[in-house]
Structure formats: C-alpha cells, structure tokens
C-alpha positions, 0 to 999 in steps of 0.5 A: 175536598178539592178547593175548586170543587169546594168553591163550586158548591151551592149552599145545599152542598151540590155542585153547580153545573158548569155549562160551556159554549164553544165557538170556532172562527177563522183565525184573525177574523174577529178583533179582541173587542168583537170576541168580547162582545160575542162572549157577553151576548152568548153568556147573557143568552144562555143565562136567560134560558137558564133563568126561564127554566128555573135554574136561577142566575148561572152567569158565574158558571158559564164558560165560553171558549173562542177557538180560532182555526187555521185556514182550511181547518173547518168545514160547512156543509161538508166543504172545507172553508178557506 
C-alpha cells in the first residue's frame, strides 16, 4: 500500500475523506497574515460542521487552497472583475 494512503487510514482501515476548500482572490489583495487568518477560519468552520454531523475532528485532513488570479482573471455575476 502506498505510504500516503497508509498514513491516511483510520483505525478501521478505511481512508479519511480529504475535504478541500478553494478560495480565489485577486492577486496581491491579501497579505500572508490575512491569508493565514482566513485559512484558519475556514478550517475551523468546516471542522465544526463535520463535528455537528458526527464526523469527529477532521482538522488534520482539511486542505485549503488560496489561489491568486491575475487582474481580469475572474468574474462575478457574469462580469469580468479587474
């Protein structure tokens, strides 16, 4: 078994779900500290929802990807921003 999969197993032998949150922001709009704060808040919020659903503490398995997009690289309500 692949080591990464082996490390991801619960005591029951089943793999943990690896939820991913993706956030897209305009390039250079947030500092590293601001990104760290939003990552922490999103992780906490998703973990709280998982615990309420009876999934337990999934914090170690939550991935948050912050992607910066170039000016004009995204749209809101069908209109390009930037």
